C-alpha positions as CSV (number, residue, x, y, z in Angstrom):
1,X,45.3,-0.4,33.2
2,X,41.4,1.0,32.4
3,X,38.9,-1.7,32.0
4,X,37.0,0.9,29.9
5,X,37.7,0.1,26.3
6,X,37.9,3.4,23.7
7,X,35.0,4.5,22.3
8,X,35.2,6.5,18.9
9,X,32.4,8.8,18.9
10,X,30.7,10.1,15.3
11,X,30.9,13.6,14.3
12,X,27.6,14.3,14.3
13,X,27.2,12.8,18.1
14,X,29.7,15.1,19.0
15,X,27.7,18.0,17.3
16,X,24.4,16.8,19.3
17,X,26.6,17.8,22.7
18,X,28.0,16.4,25.6
19,X,25.0,14.8,26.8
20,X,24.6,12.9,23.6
21,X,28.1,11.9,24.1
22,X,27.8,10.5,27.2
23,X,24.9,8.0,26.7
24,X,26.6,7.2,23.0
25,X,29.8,6.0,25.0
26,X,27.4,4.4,27.7
27,X,25.8,2.4,25.2
28,X,28.7,1.1,23.2
29,X,30.5,0.2,26.2
30,X,27.1,-1.6,27.6
31,X,27.4,-3.8,24.3
32,X,24.9,-2.0,22.0
33,X,25.2,-1.5,18.7
34,X,26.7,1.8,17.0
35,X,23.2,1.9,15.1
36,X,21.6,1.6,18.9
37,X,23.8,3.8,20.6
38,X,22.9,6.8,18.1
39,X,19.6,6.0,18.3
40,X,19.7,6.6,22.4
41,X,22.4,9.4,22.0
42,X,20.4,11.2,19.5
43,X,17.1,10.3,21.2
44,X,15.6,9.7,17.4
45,X,14.1,6.6,17.1
46,X,12.8,4.8,13.5
47,X,10.2,6.2,11.5
48,X,7.0,3.9,12.5
49,X,5.2,2.8,9.3
50,X,1.5,1.9,10.4
51,X,-2.0,2.5,9.3
52,X,-2.3,4.7,12.6
53,X,1.0,6.8,11.7
54,X,0.0,7.1,8.1
55,X,-3.1,8.5,9.0
56,X,-2.2,10.6,12.1
57,X,-3.2,14.1,11.7
58,X,-5.1,13.5,8.9
59,X,-8.3,14.1,10.2
60,X,-11.7,13.4,9.4
61,X,-13.5,14.5,6.6
62,X,-14.9,17.3,8.5
63,X,-12.1,18.3,9.5
64,X,-10.3,18.0,6.5
65,X,-12.5,20.2,4.4
66,X,-13.1,22.7,7.2
67,X,-14.0,26.2,6.0
68,X,-14.6,24.7,2.8
69,X,-17.7,23.0,3.5
70,X,-19.4,23.5,0.1
71,X,-16.1,21.6,-1.4
72,X,-16.4,18.7,1.0
73,X,-20.3,18.8,0.0
74,X,-19.6,18.4,-4.1
75,X,-17.0,15.8,-3.3
76,X,-19.3,13.6,-1.2
77,X,-22.1,14.0,-3.3
78,X,-19.7,12.8,-6.4
79,X,-18.8,10.0,-4.3
80,X,-22.8,8.9,-3.9
81,X,-23.1,9.2,-7.4
82,X,-20.3,6.6,-8.0
83,X,-21.7,3.8,-5.9
84,X,-19.9,5.4,-2.3
85,X,-21.1,6.8,0.8
86,X,-18.1,8.0,3.0
87,X,-18.5,7.4,6.3
88,X,-17.3,10.5,8.5
89,X,-13.8,8.8,9.5
90,X,-12.8,8.4,6.2
91,X,-9.9,10.2,5.0
92,X,-9.9,11.8,1.1
93,X,-6.8,11.6,-0.1
94,X,-7.3,13.5,-3.3
95,X,-4.0,12.5,-4.7
96,X,-5.8,8.9,-5.2
97,X,-8.4,10.2,-7.3
98,X,-8.8,9.4,-10.6
99,X,-11.8,12.7,-10.4
100,X,-13.2,14.6,-8.0
101,X,-15.0,12.7,-5.4
102,X,-13.5,9.0,-6.7
103,X,-14.4,6.3,-4.5
104,X,-11.2,4.9,-4.1
105,X,-10.0,8.1,-2.8
106,X,-11.8,7.9,0.5
107,X,-9.4,5.9,2.7
108,X,-11.6,4.2,5.3
109,X,-10.2,4.4,8.9
110,X,-9.5,0.9,9.2
111,X,-7.9,0.8,5.6
112,X,-4.7,3.1,6.0
113,X,-2.1,2.0,3.5
114,X,-2.7,-1.3,2.4
115,X,-5.7,0.7,0.8
116,X,-3.6,3.1,-0.8
117,X,-1.5,0.1,-2.1
118,X,-4.1,-1.7,-3.3
119,X,-5.7,1.5,-5.6
120,X,-2.0,2.0,-6.7
121,X,-1.6,-1.4,-7.5
122,X,-5.2,-1.4,-9.6
123,X,-4.5,1.5,-11.6
124,X,-0.6,0.4,-12.0
125,X,0.4,3.7,-10.3
126,X,4.0,4.4,-8.6
127,X,3.8,5.4,-5.2
128,X,6.9,6.3,-2.8
129,X,6.6,6.8,0.6
130,X,4.9,5.3,3.5
131,X,3.9,2.9,0.4
132,X,5.7,1.3,-1.7
133,X,4.0,0.4,-5.1
134,X,5.7,0.1,-8.7
135,X,4.3,1.4,-11.6
136,X,3.5,-0.8,-14.4
137,X,3.1,-0.3,-18.1
138,X,-0.2,0.9,-20.0
139,X,-2.0,-2.2,-20.7
140,X,-3.5,-2.2,-24.8
141,X,-6.8,-2.7,-25.5
142,X,-7.0,-6.9,-26.4
143,X,-9.7,-5.6,-29.1
144,X,-10.0,-3.4,-32.0
145,X,-12.6,-0.6,-31.2
146,X,-14.4,0.7,-33.9
147,X,-14.1,4.5,-34.5
148,X,-17.0,6.5,-33.4
149,X,-19.5,8.1,-36.1
150,X,-18.8,11.8,-35.6
151,X,-14.9,11.0,-35.2
152,X,-15.1,9.7,-38.7
153,X,-17.6,12.1,-39.7
154,X,-15.5,14.8,-38.7
155,X,-12.3,13.8,-39.9
156,X,-14.0,13.5,-43.7
157,X,-15.0,16.9,-43.1
158,X,-11.8,18.1,-42.1
159,X,-10.0,16.2,-45.3
160,X,-12.7,17.8,-47.8
161,X,-11.7,20.9,-46.0
162,X,-8.4,20.8,-46.2
163,X,-8.9,19.4,-49.9
164,X,-12.2,20.6,-51.8
165,X,-11.4,18.1,-55.0
166,X,-12.4,15.4,-52.5
167,X,-15.7,16.2,-52.6
168,X,-16.3,14.0,-55.7
169,X,-14.7,11.5,-54.4
170,X,-17.5,8.5,-52.6
171,X,-18.3,9.5,-49.1
172,X,-17.8,5.6,-48.2
173,X,-14.0,5.9,-49.5
174,X,-13.4,8.7,-47.7
175,X,-15.0,7.0,-44.6
176,X,-12.8,4.2,-45.3
177,X,-9.7,6.4,-45.4
178,X,-10.5,8.5,-42.1
179,X,-10.8,5.0,-40.5
180,X,-8.0,3.5,-41.6
181,X,-6.0,6.6,-40.8
182,X,-7.5,7.4,-37.2
183,X,-9.1,4.1,-36.0
184,X,-7.4,1.5,-34.4
185,X,-4.5,-0.6,-35.9
186,X,-4.6,-4.5,-36.2
187,X,-3.3,-6.4,-34.0
């Protein structure tokens, strides 16, 4: 009687070939879990999710914009206008940018996933991948914001153009109507 226990090899390991089968069987016989045996047989460790792997192969600013130096200069100038001087080792992620050159879109080499997570959380954005955040519902303004005079006048002009009889109505009443229709509604 053989002291070796029978090992059932999954089909995907069989498809990987004889060498994978032998590694799988030997791993199971040595007491490893099926998950570990599969990993050894397929020579496929779990992916690492670190700042280094997140930033790997993205390159520095200069390499990201290689061939588009004018675009890089524009993005850096915009960041500087918004109070941030990019470091040569920063990584620019346009997906994080609320506008071109957004300082928050520059991920420092020391920031990585934590920087992306903070930006997404601060902005209420959902993110799925190396960084996971949930979107939050947009906040409603807590106070009424006055409708701009130019918008009020523009809406009054549209009302009068649509109905010329309104030329005889007091302009103050038309403004009040435009504000009621287009301005912030009460709480």
